[in-house]
N, CA, C and O atoms as a Tripos MOL2 file, in Angstrom:
@<TRIPOS>MOLECULE
protein
  300   299    75     0     0
PROTEIN
NO_CHARGES

@<TRIPOS>ATOM
      1 N          -9.4430    0.4860  -28.6900 N.3       1 MET1
      2 CA         -8.6950   -0.5700  -28.0330 C.3       1 MET1
      3 C          -8.7630   -1.8410  -28.8730 C.2       1 MET1
      4 O          -7.7380   -2.4930  -29.0710 O.2       1 MET1
      5 N          -9.9410   -2.2090  -29.3730 N.am      2 GLY2
      6 CA        -10.0210   -3.3580  -30.2340 C.3       2 GLY2
      7 C         -10.2520   -4.6840  -29.5310 C.2       2 GLY2
      8 O         -10.6610   -5.6480  -30.1790 O.2       2 GLY2
      9 N         -10.0090   -4.7700  -28.2440 N.am      3 ASN3
     10 CA        -10.2110   -6.0070  -27.4910 C.3       3 ASN3
     11 C         -11.4860   -5.9020  -26.6780 C.2       3 ASN3
     12 O         -11.7510   -4.8800  -26.0460 O.2       3 ASN3
     13 N         -12.2730   -6.9700  -26.7000 N.am      4 SER4
     14 CA        -13.4780   -6.9790  -25.8780 C.3       4 SER4
     15 C         -13.0780   -7.1790  -24.4180 C.2       4 SER4
     16 O         -11.9950   -7.6920  -24.1360 O.2       4 SER4
     17 N         -13.9460   -6.7760  -23.4900 N.am      5 PRO5
     18 CA        -13.6390   -7.0130  -22.0700 C.3       5 PRO5
     19 C         -13.3610   -8.4890  -21.7780 C.2       5 PRO5
     20 O         -12.5290   -8.8070  -20.9290 O.2       5 PRO5
     21 N         -14.0490   -9.3820  -22.4750 N.am      6 ASN6
     22 CA        -13.8340  -10.8090  -22.2580 C.3       6 ASN6
     23 C         -12.4490  -11.2310  -22.7310 C.2       6 ASN6
     24 O         -11.8070  -12.0620  -22.0880 O.2       6 ASN6
     25 N         -11.9800  -10.6750  -23.8410 N.am      7 GLU7
     26 CA        -10.6380  -10.9800  -24.3360 C.3       7 GLU7
     27 C          -9.5710  -10.4600  -23.3780 C.2       7 GLU7
     28 O          -8.5750  -11.1310  -23.1110 O.2       7 GLU7
     29 N          -9.7960   -9.2680  -22.8740 N.am      8 VAL8
     30 CA         -8.8560   -8.6820  -21.9130 C.3       8 VAL8
     31 C          -8.8180   -9.5310  -20.6470 C.2       8 VAL8
     32 O          -7.7480   -9.8140  -20.1080 O.2       8 VAL8
     33 N         -10.0040   -9.9340  -20.1760 N.am      9 ARG9
     34 CA        -10.0910  -10.7770  -18.9770 C.3       9 ARG9
     35 C          -9.3300  -12.0810  -19.1790 C.2       9 ARG9
     36 O          -8.5430  -12.4790  -18.3200 O.2       9 ARG9
     37 N          -9.5570  -12.7440  -20.3020 N.am     10 ASN10
     38 CA         -8.8780  -14.0060  -20.5800 C.3      10 ASN10
     39 C          -7.3680  -13.8280  -20.6630 C.2      10 ASN10
     40 O          -6.6120  -14.6680  -20.1760 O.2      10 ASN10
     41 N          -6.9310  -12.7320  -21.2810 N.am     11 ALA11
     42 CA         -5.4920  -12.4570  -21.3670 C.3      11 ALA11
     43 C          -4.9160  -12.2330  -19.9740 C.2      11 ALA11
     44 O          -3.8290  -12.7160  -19.6570 O.2      11 ALA11
     45 N          -5.6520  -11.4960  -19.1430 N.am     12 ALA12
     46 CA         -5.1790  -11.2260  -17.7850 C.3      12 ALA12
     47 C          -5.0790  -12.5160  -16.9810 C.2      12 ALA12
     48 O          -4.1330  -12.6950  -16.2140 O.2      12 ALA12
     49 N          -6.0410  -13.4110  -17.1480 N.am     13 LEU13
     50 CA         -6.0290  -14.6580  -16.3900 C.3      13 LEU13
     51 C          -4.9050  -15.5880  -16.8070 C.2      13 LEU13
     52 O          -4.5740  -16.5260  -16.0820 O.2      13 LEU13
     53 N          -4.3130  -15.3370  -17.9690 N.am     14 SER14
     54 CA         -3.1790  -16.1650  -18.3860 C.3      14 SER14
     55 C          -1.8530  -15.6520  -17.8170 C.2      14 SER14
     56 O          -0.8140  -16.2880  -17.9970 O.2      14 SER14
     57 N          -1.8840  -14.5150  -17.1360 N.am     15 MET15
     58 CA         -0.6760  -13.9330  -16.5500 C.3      15 MET15
     59 C          -0.3230  -14.6460  -15.2440 C.2      15 MET15
     60 O          -1.1370  -15.3690  -14.6680 O.2      15 MET15
     61 N           0.9050  -14.4220  -14.7980 N.am     16 THR16
     62 CA          1.3120  -14.9400  -13.4870 C.3      16 THR16
     63 C           0.5620  -14.1790  -12.4060 C.2      16 THR16
     64 O           0.0110  -13.1080  -12.6610 O.2      16 THR16
     65 N           0.5420  -14.7240  -11.2180 N.am     17 ALA17
     66 CA         -0.1240  -14.0610  -10.0940 C.3      17 ALA17
     67 C           0.4770  -12.6780   -9.8490 C.2      17 ALA17
     68 O          -0.2470  -11.7210   -9.5750 O.2      17 ALA17
     69 N           1.7910  -12.5780   -9.9480 N.am     18 GLU18
     70 CA          2.4560  -11.2880   -9.7320 C.3      18 GLU18
     71 C           2.0350  -10.2730  -10.7980 C.2      18 GLU18
     72 O           1.7750   -9.1110  -10.4840 O.2      18 GLU18
     73 N           1.9680  -10.7080  -12.0400 N.am     19 GLU19
     74 CA          1.5520   -9.8060  -13.1240 C.3      19 GLU19
     75 C           0.0950   -9.3710  -12.9410 C.2      19 GLU19
     76 O          -0.2390   -8.2070  -13.1580 O.2      19 GLU19
     77 N          -0.7650  -10.3040  -12.5440 N.am     20 ARG20
     78 CA         -2.1750   -9.9630  -12.3110 C.3      20 ARG20
     79 C          -2.3220   -8.9880  -11.1590 C.2      20 ARG20
     80 O          -3.1410   -8.0720  -11.2230 O.2      20 ARG20
     81 N          -1.5380   -9.1750  -10.1050 N.am     21 ALA21
     82 CA         -1.5990   -8.2760   -8.9590 C.3      21 ALA21
     83 C          -1.1980   -6.8610   -9.3720 C.2      21 ALA21
     84 O          -1.8470   -5.8900   -8.9860 O.2      21 ALA21
     85 N          -0.1350   -6.7500  -10.1520 N.am     22 LYS22
     86 CA          0.3150   -5.4340  -10.6190 C.3      22 LYS22
     87 C          -0.7370   -4.8060  -11.5250 C.2      22 LYS22
     88 O          -1.0110   -3.6110  -11.4190 O.2      22 LYS22
     89 N          -1.3290   -5.6010  -12.4140 N.am     23 LEU23
     90 CA         -2.3810   -5.0940  -13.2990 C.3      23 LEU23
     91 C          -3.5780   -4.6120  -12.4860 C.2      23 LEU23
     92 O          -4.1230   -3.5430  -12.7560 O.2      23 LEU23
     93 N          -3.9840   -5.3920  -11.4980 N.am     24 ALA24
     94 CA         -5.1120   -5.0080  -10.6460 C.3      24 ALA24
     95 C          -4.8090   -3.7070   -9.9070 C.2      24 ALA24
     96 O          -5.6640   -2.8270   -9.8140 O.2      24 ALA24
     97 N          -3.5980   -3.5910   -9.3870 N.am     25 GLU25
     98 CA         -3.1880   -2.3690   -8.6960 C.3      25 GLU25
     99 C          -3.2600   -1.1620   -9.6370 C.2      25 GLU25
    100 O          -3.7650   -0.1040   -9.2620 O.2      25 GLU25
    101 N          -2.7500   -1.3330  -10.8600 N.am     26 ASP26
    102 CA         -2.7730   -0.2510  -11.8350 C.3      26 ASP26
    103 C          -4.1990    0.1290  -12.2320 C.2      26 ASP26
    104 O          -4.5150    1.3110  -12.3690 O.2      26 ASP26
    105 N          -5.0590   -0.8740  -12.4150 N.am     27 LEU27
    106 CA         -6.4420   -0.5910  -12.7890 C.3      27 LEU27
    107 C          -7.1820    0.1310  -11.6690 C.2      27 LEU27
    108 O          -7.9200    1.0840  -11.9200 O.2      27 LEU27
    109 N          -6.9840   -0.3230  -10.4360 N.am     28 LEU28
    110 CA         -7.6290    0.3480   -9.3030 C.3      28 LEU28
    111 C          -7.1260    1.7750   -9.1420 C.2      28 LEU28
    112 O          -7.9080    2.6830   -8.8580 O.2      28 LEU28
    113 N          -5.8430    1.9740   -9.3180 N.am     29 ALA29
    114 CA         -5.2710    3.3240   -9.2060 C.3      29 ALA29
    115 C          -5.8500    4.2390  -10.2770 C.2      29 ALA29
    116 O          -6.0310    5.4330  -10.0390 O.2      29 ALA29
    117 N          -6.1420    3.6900  -11.4530 N.am     30 SER30
    118 CA         -6.6860    4.5220  -12.5270 C.3      30 SER30
    119 C          -8.0900    5.0120  -12.1970 C.2      30 SER30
    120 O          -8.5360    6.0210  -12.7430 O.2      30 SER30
    121 N          -8.7860    4.3140  -11.3140 N.am     31 LEU31
    122 CA        -10.1270    4.7310  -10.9070 C.3      31 LEU31
    123 C         -10.0880    5.8420   -9.8750 C.2      31 LEU31
    124 O         -11.0380    6.6150   -9.7520 O.2      31 LEU31
    125 N          -9.0010    5.9230   -9.1380 N.am     32 ASP32
    126 CA         -8.8830    6.8960   -8.0540 C.3      32 ASP32
    127 C          -8.5530    8.2930   -8.5420 C.2      32 ASP32
    128 O          -8.8500    9.2650   -7.8470 O.2      32 ASP32
    129 N          -7.9580    8.4230   -9.6950 N.am     33 GLY33
    130 CA         -7.5960    9.7330  -10.2140 C.3      33 GLY33
    131 C          -6.2560   10.2030   -9.7000 C.2      33 GLY33
    132 O          -5.6440    9.5510   -8.8550 O.2      33 GLY33
    133 N          -5.7960   11.3400  -10.2100 N.am     34 PRO34
    134 CA         -4.4570   11.8290   -9.8700 C.3      34 PRO34
    135 C          -4.2850   12.1920   -8.4010 C.2      34 PRO34
    136 O          -3.1850   12.0580   -7.8650 O.2      34 PRO34
    137 N          -5.3420   12.6470   -7.7410 N.am     35 GLU35
    138 CA         -5.1850   13.0290   -6.3340 C.3      35 GLU35
    139 C          -4.8120   11.8400   -5.4690 C.2      35 GLU35
    140 O          -4.1190   12.0050   -4.4660 O.2      35 GLU35
    141 N          -5.2540   10.6520   -5.8310 N.am     36 ARG36
    142 CA         -4.9070    9.4540   -5.0620 C.3      36 ARG36
    143 C          -3.4100    9.1710   -5.1590 C.2      36 ARG36
    144 O          -2.7780    8.7960   -4.1720 O.2      36 ARG36
    145 N          -2.8470    9.3530   -6.3530 N.am     37 SER37
    146 CA         -1.4170    9.0900   -6.4930 C.3      37 SER37
    147 C          -0.6040   10.0950   -5.6840 C.2      37 SER37
    148 O           0.4830    9.7750   -5.2040 O.2      37 SER37
    149 N          -1.1270   11.3040   -5.5320 N.am     38 GLU38
    150 CA         -0.4450   12.3050   -4.7010 C.3      38 GLU38
    151 C          -0.4810   11.8930   -3.2340 C.2      38 GLU38
    152 O           0.5020   12.0600   -2.5120 O.2      38 GLU38
    153 N          -1.6030   11.3610   -2.8020 N.am     39 VAL39
    154 CA         -1.7320   10.8870   -1.4220 C.3      39 VAL39
    155 C          -0.7920    9.7060   -1.1930 C.2      39 VAL39
    156 O          -0.1000    9.6440   -0.1760 O.2      39 VAL39
    157 N          -0.7690    8.7700   -2.1430 N.am     40 ASP40
    158 CA          0.1290    7.6170   -2.0220 C.3      40 ASP40
    159 C           1.5890    8.0660   -1.9570 C.2      40 ASP40
    160 O           2.3690    7.5280   -1.1710 O.2      40 ASP40
    161 N           1.9570    9.0440   -2.7760 N.am     41 ALA41
    162 CA          3.3360    9.5510   -2.7750 C.3      41 ALA41
    163 C           3.6630   10.2040   -1.4360 C.2      41 ALA41
    164 O           4.7580   10.0240   -0.9030 O.2      41 ALA41
    165 N           2.7120   10.9610   -0.8950 N.am     42 ALA42
    166 CA          2.9390   11.6180    0.3970 C.3      42 ALA42
    167 C           3.1240   10.5740    1.5010 C.2      42 ALA42
    168 O           3.9940   10.7260    2.3580 O.2      42 ALA42
    169 N           2.3090    9.5140    1.4820 N.am     43 TRP43
    170 CA          2.4540    8.4510    2.4820 C.3      43 TRP43
    171 C           3.7830    7.7290    2.3280 C.2      43 TRP43
    172 O           4.4250    7.3900    3.3220 O.2      43 TRP43
    173 N           4.2000    7.4920    1.0950 N.am     44 ALA44
    174 CA          5.4920    6.8320    0.8570 C.3      44 ALA44
    175 C           6.6200    7.6720    1.4380 C.2      44 ALA44
    176 O           7.5400    7.1370    2.0570 O.2      44 ALA44
    177 N           6.5530    8.9930    1.2410 N.am     45 ASP45
    178 CA          7.5620    9.8910    1.8110 C.3      45 ASP45
    179 C           7.5580    9.8270    3.3370 C.2      45 ASP45
    180 O           8.6120    9.7860    3.9710 O.2      45 ASP45
    181 N           6.3570    9.8200    3.9150 N.am     46 GLU46
    182 CA          6.2280    9.7690    5.3770 C.3      46 GLU46
    183 C           6.7950    8.4620    5.9250 C.2      46 GLU46
    184 O           7.4920    8.4640    6.9400 O.2      46 GLU46
    185 N           6.5050    7.3700    5.2710 N.am     47 ILE47
    186 CA          7.0200    6.0690    5.7010 C.3      47 ILE47
    187 C           8.5450    6.0590    5.6600 C.2      47 ILE47
    188 O           9.1940    5.5970    6.5980 O.2      47 ILE47
    189 N           9.1130    6.5710    4.5700 N.am     48 GLU48
    190 CA         10.5730    6.6370    4.4490 C.3      48 GLU48
    191 C          11.1760    7.5000    5.5580 C.2      48 GLU48
    192 O          12.2060    7.1500    6.1340 O.2      48 GLU48
    193 N          10.5260    8.6320    5.8520 N.am     49 ARG49
    194 CA         11.0090    9.5180    6.9110 C.3      49 ARG49
    195 C          11.0200    8.7960    8.2520 C.2      49 ARG49
    196 O          11.9880    8.8840    9.0080 O.2      49 ARG49
    197 N           9.9430    8.0840    8.5360 N.am     50 ARG50
    198 CA          9.8530    7.3760    9.8130 C.3      50 ARG50
    199 C          10.8750    6.2460    9.9060 C.2      50 ARG50
    200 O          11.4730    6.0300   10.9600 O.2      50 ARG50
    201 N          11.0720    5.5290    8.8070 N.am     51 ILE51
    202 CA         12.0840    4.4670    8.7970 C.3      51 ILE51
    203 C          13.4610    5.0590    9.0510 C.2      51 ILE51
    204 O          14.2320    4.5220    9.8470 O.2      51 ILE51
    205 N          13.7730    6.1570    8.3850 N.am     52 ASP52
    206 CA         15.0660    6.8200    8.5750 C.3      52 ASP52
    207 C          15.2630    7.2340   10.0280 C.2      52 ASP52
    208 O          16.3510    7.0680   10.5790 O.2      52 ASP52
    209 N          14.2030    7.7790   10.6570 N.am     53 GLU53
    210 CA         14.3040    8.1950   12.0560 C.3      53 GLU53
    211 C          14.5670    7.0040   12.9750 C.2      53 GLU53
    212 O          15.3500    7.1070   13.9190 O.2      53 GLU53
    213 N          13.9140    5.8750   12.7000 N.am     54 MET54
    214 CA         14.1240    4.6820   13.5250 C.3      54 MET54
    215 C          15.5370    4.1410   13.3290 C.2      54 MET54
    216 O          16.2200    3.8110   14.2990 O.2      54 MET54
    217 N          15.9740    4.0510   12.0760 N.am     55 GLU55
    218 CA         17.2860    3.4840   11.7920 C.3      55 GLU55
    219 C          18.4290    4.3660   12.2960 C.2      55 GLU55
    220 O          19.4850    3.8560   12.6720 O.2      55 GLU55
    221 N          18.2260    5.6750   12.3060 N.am     56 SER56
    222 CA         19.2730    6.5810   12.7680 C.3      56 SER56
    223 C          19.3030    6.6950   14.2900 C.2      56 SER56
    224 O          20.2580    7.2290   14.8550 O.2      56 SER56
    225 N          18.2670    6.1970   14.9500 N.am     57 GLY57
    226 CA         18.1950    6.2970   16.3980 C.3      57 GLY57
    227 C          17.5910    7.6080   16.8720 C.2      57 GLY57
    228 O          17.5500    7.8710   18.0740 O.2      57 GLY57
    229 N          17.1220    8.4290   15.9490 N.am     58 LYS58
    230 CA         16.5210    9.7130   16.3080 C.3      58 LYS58
    231 C          15.2660    9.5060   17.1560 C.2      58 LYS58
    232 O          14.9800   10.2890   18.0630 O.2      58 LYS58
    233 N          14.5310    8.4550   16.8520 N.am     59 VAL59
    234 CA         13.3710    8.0980   17.6700 C.3      59 VAL59
    235 C          13.5120    6.6440   18.0930 C.2      59 VAL59
    236 O          14.1630    5.8480   17.4160 O.2      59 VAL59
    237 N          12.8970    6.3090   19.2140 N.am     60 LYS60
    238 CA         12.9620    4.9510   19.7390 C.3      60 LYS60
    239 C          11.5550    4.3740   19.7170 C.2      60 LYS60
    240 O          10.6010    5.0170   20.1560 O.2      60 LYS60
    241 N          11.4400    3.1700   19.2090 N.am     61 GLY61
    242 CA         10.1410    2.5060   19.1660 C.3      61 GLY61
    243 C           9.7100    2.0250   20.5370 C.2      61 GLY61
    244 O          10.5280    1.8500   21.4410 O.2      61 GLY61
    245 N           8.4220    1.8160   20.6730 N.am     62 ILE62
    246 CA          7.8470    1.2760   21.9080 C.3      62 ILE62
    247 C           7.2520   -0.0810   21.5510 C.2      62 ILE62
    248 O           6.4710   -0.1730   20.6030 O.2      62 ILE62
    249 N           7.5990   -1.1340   22.2840 N.am     63 PRO63
    250 CA          7.0400   -2.4510   21.9920 C.3      63 PRO63
    251 C           5.5130   -2.4260   22.0290 C.2      63 PRO63
    252 O           4.9180   -1.7750   22.8880 O.2      63 PRO63
    253 N           4.8900   -3.1300   21.1020 N.am     64 ALA64
    254 CA          3.4340   -3.1220   20.9730 C.3      64 ALA64
    255 C           2.7490   -3.5450   22.2650 C.2      64 ALA64
    256 O           1.7450   -2.9470   22.6480 O.2      64 ALA64
    257 N           3.2790   -4.5810   22.9550 N.am     65 ASP65
    258 CA          2.6120   -5.0330   24.1780 C.3      65 ASP65
    259 C           2.6070   -3.9450   25.2400 C.2      65 ASP65
    260 O           1.6710   -3.8560   26.0340 O.2      65 ASP65
    261 N           3.6420   -3.1210   25.2590 N.am     66 GLU66
    262 CA          3.6940   -2.0050   26.2100 C.3      66 GLU66
    263 C           2.6250   -0.9590   25.8750 C.2      66 GLU66
    264 O           1.9550   -0.4410   26.7690 O.2      66 GLU66
    265 N           2.4750   -0.6580   24.6080 N.am     67 VAL67
    266 CA          1.4560    0.3070   24.1710 C.3      67 VAL67
    267 C           0.0650   -0.2130   24.5090 C.2      67 VAL67
    268 O          -0.7660    0.5260   25.0380 O.2      67 VAL67
    269 N          -0.1930   -1.4910   24.2030 N.am     68 PHE68
    270 CA         -1.5120   -2.0630   24.4770 C.3      68 PHE68
    271 C          -1.8140   -2.0880   25.9650 C.2      68 PHE68
    272 O          -2.9440   -1.8230   26.3750 O.2      68 PHE68
    273 N          -0.8130   -2.4030   26.7760 N.am     69 ARG69
    274 CA         -1.0050   -2.4000   28.2310 C.3      69 ARG69
    275 C          -1.3850   -1.0130   28.7210 C.2      69 ARG69
    276 O          -2.2670   -0.8590   29.5650 O.2      69 ARG69
    277 N          -0.7060   -0.0010   28.1800 N.am     70 LYS70
    278 CA         -0.9390    1.3760   28.6090 C.3      70 LYS70
    279 C          -2.3790    1.8070   28.3390 C.2      70 LYS70
    280 O          -2.9740    2.5340   29.1340 O.2      70 LYS70
    281 N          -2.9310    1.3580   27.2210 N.am     71 TYR71
    282 CA         -4.2580    1.8130   26.8240 C.3      71 TYR71
    283 C          -5.3570    0.7700   27.0120 C.2      71 TYR71
    284 O          -6.4730    0.9380   26.5220 O.2      71 TYR71
    285 N          -5.0350   -0.2960   27.7170 N.am     72 GLU72
    286 CA         -6.0150   -1.3370   27.9810 C.3      72 GLU72
    287 C          -7.0500   -0.7990   28.9560 C.2      72 GLU72
    288 O          -6.7240   -0.1180   29.9270 O.2      72 GLU72
    289 N          -8.2930   -1.1200   28.6740 N.am     73 ARG73
    290 CA         -9.3770   -0.6710   29.5680 C.3      73 ARG73
    291 C          -9.3590   -1.4960   30.8510 C.2      73 ARG73
    292 O          -9.1320   -2.7060   30.8230 O.2      73 ARG73
    293 N          -9.5980   -0.8350   31.9590 N.am     74 PRO74
    294 CA         -9.6730   -1.5940   33.2240 C.3      74 PRO74
    295 C         -10.8880   -2.5200   33.1980 C.2      74 PRO74
    296 O         -11.9320   -2.1740   32.6460 O.2      74 PRO74
    297 N         -10.7400   -3.6930   33.7980 N.am     75 LYS75
    298 CA        -11.8390   -4.6650   33.7950 C.3      75 LYS75
    299 C         -12.6600   -4.5660   35.0290 C.2      75 LYS75
    300 O         -13.6260   -5.3110   35.1900 O.2      75 LYS75
@<TRIPOS>BOND
     1     1     2 1
     2     2     3 1
     3     3     4 2
     4     3     5 am
     5     5     6 1
     6     6     7 1
     7     7     8 2
     8     7     9 am
     9     9    10 1
    10    10    11 1
    11    11    12 2
    12    11    13 am
    13    13    14 1
    14    14    15 1
    15    15    16 2
    16    15    17 am
    17    17    18 1
    18    18    19 1
    19    19    20 2
    20    19    21 am
    21    21    22 1
    22    22    23 1
    23    23    24 2
    24    23    25 am
    25    25    26 1
    26    26    27 1
    27    27    28 2
    28    27    29 am
    29    29    30 1
    30    30    31 1
    31    31    32 2
    32    31    33 am
    33    33    34 1
    34    34    35 1
    35    35    36 2
    36    35    37 am
    37    37    38 1
    38    38    39 1
    39    39    40 2
    40    39    41 am
    41    41    42 1
    42    42    43 1
    43    43    44 2
    44    43    45 am
    45    45    46 1
    46    46    47 1
    47    47    48 2
    48    47    49 am
    49    49    50 1
    50    50    51 1
    51    51    52 2
    52    51    53 am
    53    53    54 1
    54    54    55 1
    55    55    56 2
    56    55    57 am
    57    57    58 1
    58    58    59 1
    59    59    60 2
    60    59    61 am
    61    61    62 1
    62    62    63 1
    63    63    64 2
    64    63    65 am
    65    65    66 1
    66    66    67 1
    67    67    68 2
    68    67    69 am
    69    69    70 1
    70    70    71 1
    71    71    72 2
    72    71    73 am
    73    73    74 1
    74    74    75 1
    75    75    76 2
    76    75    77 am
    77    77    78 1
    78    78    79 1
    79    79    80 2
    80    79    81 am
    81    81    82 1
    82    82    83 1
    83    83    84 2
    84    83    85 am
    85    85    86 1
    86    86    87 1
    87    87    88 2
    88    87    89 am
    89    89    90 1
    90    90    91 1
    91    91    92 2
    92    91    93 am
    93    93    94 1
    94    94    95 1
    95    95    96 2
    96    95    97 am
    97    97    98 1
    98    98    99 1
    99    99   100 2
   100    99   101 am
   101   101   102 1
   102   102   103 1
   103   103   104 2
   104   103   105 am
   105   105   106 1
   106   106   107 1
   107   107   108 2
   108   107   109 am
   109   109   110 1
   110   110   111 1
   111   111   112 2
   112   111   113 am
   113   113   114 1
   114   114   115 1
   115   115   116 2
   116   115   117 am
   117   117   118 1
   118   118   119 1
   119   119   120 2
   120   119   121 am
   121   121   122 1
   122   122   123 1
   123   123   124 2
   124   123   125 am
   125   125   126 1
   126   126   127 1
   127   127   128 2
   128   127   129 am
   129   129   130 1
   130   130   131 1
   131   131   132 2
   132   131   133 am
   133   133   134 1
   134   134   135 1
   135   135   136 2
   136   135   137 am
   137   137   138 1
   138   138   139 1
   139   139   140 2
   140   139   141 am
   141   141   142 1
   142   142   143 1
   143   143   144 2
   144   143   145 am
   145   145   146 1
   146   146   147 1
   147   147   148 2
   148   147   149 am
   149   149   150 1
   150   150   151 1
   151   151   152 2
   152   151   153 am
   153   153   154 1
   154   154   155 1
   155   155   156 2
   156   155   157 am
   157   157   158 1
   158   158   159 1
   159   159   160 2
   160   159   161 am
   161   161   162 1
   162   162   163 1
   163   163   164 2
   164   163   165 am
   165   165   166 1
   166   166   167 1
   167   167   168 2
   168   167   169 am
   169   169   170 1
   170   170   171 1
   171   171   172 2
   172   171   173 am
   173   173   174 1
   174   174   175 1
   175   175   176 2
   176   175   177 am
   177   177   178 1
   178   178   179 1
   179   179   180 2
   180   179   181 am
   181   181   182 1
   182   182   183 1
   183   183   184 2
   184   183   185 am
   185   185   186 1
   186   186   187 1
   187   187   188 2
   188   187   189 am
   189   189   190 1
   190   190   191 1
   191   191   192 2
   192   191   193 am
   193   193   194 1
   194   194   195 1
   195   195   196 2
   196   195   197 am
   197   197   198 1
   198   198   199 1
   199   199   200 2
   200   199   201 am
   201   201   202 1
   202   202   203 1
   203   203   204 2
   204   203   205 am
   205   205   206 1
   206   206   207 1
   207   207   208 2
   208   207   209 am
   209   209   210 1
   210   210   211 1
   211   211   212 2
   212   211   213 am
   213   213   214 1
   214   214   215 1
   215   215   216 2
   216   215   217 am
   217   217   218 1
   218   218   219 1
   219   219   220 2
   220   219   221 am
   221   221   222 1
   222   222   223 1
   223   223   224 2
   224   223   225 am
   225   225   226 1
   226   226   227 1
   227   227   228 2
   228   227   229 am
   229   229   230 1
   230   230   231 1
   231   231   232 2
   232   231   233 am
   233   233   234 1
   234   234   235 1
   235   235   236 2
   236   235   237 am
   237   237   238 1
   238   238   239 1
   239   239   240 2
   240   239   241 am
   241   241   242 1
   242   242   243 1
   243   243   244 2
   244   243   245 am
   245   245   246 1
   246   246   247 1
   247   247   248 2
   248   247   249 am
   249   249   250 1
   250   250   251 1
   251   251   252 2
   252   251   253 am
   253   253   254 1
   254   254   255 1
   255   255   256 2
   256   255   257 am
   257   257   258 1
   258   258   259 1
   259   259   260 2
   260   259   261 am
   261   261   262 1
   262   262   263 1
   263   263   264 2
   264   263   265 am
   265   265   266 1
   266   266   267 1
   267   267   268 2
   268   267   269 am
   269   269   270 1
   270   270   271 1
   271   271   272 2
   272   271   273 am
   273   273   274 1
   274   274   275 1
   275   275   276 2
   276   275   277 am
   277   277   278 1
   278   278   279 1
   279   279   280 2
   280   279   281 am
   281   281   282 1
   282   282   283 1
   283   283   284 2
   284   283   285 am
   285   285   286 1
   286   286   287 1
   287   287   288 2
   288   287   289 am
   289   289   290 1
   290   290   291 1
   291   291   292 2
   292   291   293 am
   293   293   294 1
   294   294   295 1
   295   295   296 2
   296   295   297 am
   297   297   298 1
   298   298   299 1
   299   299   300 2
@<TRIPOS>SUBSTRUCTURE
     1 MET1         2 RESIDUE 1 A MET
     2 GLY2         6 RESIDUE 1 A GLY
     3 ASN3        10 RESIDUE 1 A ASN
     4 SER4        14 RESIDUE 1 A SER
     5 PRO5        18 RESIDUE 1 A PRO
     6 ASN6        22 RESIDUE 1 A ASN
     7 GLU7        26 RESIDUE 1 A GLU
     8 VAL8        30 RESIDUE 1 A VAL
     9 ARG9        34 RESIDUE 1 A ARG
    10 ASN10       38 RESIDUE 1 A ASN
    11 ALA11       42 RESIDUE 1 A ALA
    12 ALA12       46 RESIDUE 1 A ALA
    13 LEU13       50 RESIDUE 1 A LEU
    14 SER14       54 RESIDUE 1 A SER
    15 MET15       58 RESIDUE 1 A MET
    16 THR16       62 RESIDUE 1 A THR
    17 ALA17       66 RESIDUE 1 A ALA
    18 GLU18       70 RESIDUE 1 A GLU
    19 GLU19       74 RESIDUE 1 A GLU
    20 ARG20       78 RESIDUE 1 A ARG
    21 ALA21       82 RESIDUE 1 A ALA
    22 LYS22       86 RESIDUE 1 A LYS
    23 LEU23       90 RESIDUE 1 A LEU
    24 ALA24       94 RESIDUE 1 A ALA
    25 GLU25       98 RESIDUE 1 A GLU
    26 ASP26      102 RESIDUE 1 A ASP
    27 LEU27      106 RESIDUE 1 A LEU
    28 LEU28      110 RESIDUE 1 A LEU
    29 ALA29      114 RESIDUE 1 A ALA
    30 SER30      118 RESIDUE 1 A SER
    31 LEU31      122 RESIDUE 1 A LEU
    32 ASP32      126 RESIDUE 1 A ASP
    33 GLY33      130 RESIDUE 1 A GLY
    34 PRO34      134 RESIDUE 1 A PRO
    35 GLU35      138 RESIDUE 1 A GLU
    36 ARG36      142 RESIDUE 1 A ARG
    37 SER37      146 RESIDUE 1 A SER
    38 GLU38      150 RESIDUE 1 A GLU
    39 VAL39      154 RESIDUE 1 A VAL
    40 ASP40      158 RESIDUE 1 A ASP
    41 ALA41      162 RESIDUE 1 A ALA
    42 ALA42      166 RESIDUE 1 A ALA
    43 TRP43      170 RESIDUE 1 A TRP
    44 ALA44      174 RESIDUE 1 A ALA
    45 ASP45      178 RESIDUE 1 A ASP
    46 GLU46      182 RESIDUE 1 A GLU
    47 ILE47      186 RESIDUE 1 A ILE
    48 GLU48      190 RESIDUE 1 A GLU
    49 ARG49      194 RESIDUE 1 A ARG
    50 ARG50      198 RESIDUE 1 A ARG
    51 ILE51      202 RESIDUE 1 A ILE
    52 ASP52      206 RESIDUE 1 A ASP
    53 GLU53      210 RESIDUE 1 A GLU
    54 MET54      214 RESIDUE 1 A MET
    55 GLU55      218 RESIDUE 1 A GLU
    56 SER56      222 RESIDUE 1 A SER
    57 GLY57      226 RESIDUE 1 A GLY
    58 LYS58      230 RESIDUE 1 A LYS
    59 VAL59      234 RESIDUE 1 A VAL
    60 LYS60      238 RESIDUE 1 A LYS
    61 GLY61      242 RESIDUE 1 A GLY
    62 ILE62      246 RESIDUE 1 A ILE
    63 PRO63      250 RESIDUE 1 A PRO
    64 ALA64      254 RESIDUE 1 A ALA
    65 ASP65      258 RESIDUE 1 A ASP
    66 GLU66      262 RESIDUE 1 A GLU
    67 VAL67      266 RESIDUE 1 A VAL
    68 PHE68      270 RESIDUE 1 A PHE
    69 ARG69      274 RESIDUE 1 A ARG
    70 LYS70      278 RESIDUE 1 A LYS
    71 TYR71      282 RESIDUE 1 A TYR
    72 GLU72      286 RESIDUE 1 A GLU
    73 ARG73      290 RESIDUE 1 A ARG
    74 PRO74      294 RESIDUE 1 A PRO
    75 LYS75      298 RESIDUE 1 A LYS
């Protein structure tokens, strides 16, 4: 690589906040290994599926306050 960790750190700190966030995300993902990216991809697919179902009207959402009321413990 040729760059010391301190040089890399200093270079990273000169980036914009958005660039640093993306770099941090990429570095953390590299620690998780390939199975993590498969899990992330599966969740992304699931999220898209659920959004499509809501937007198409296939499923109807329940307001959060209604859900919380239903499962609120009696006092």
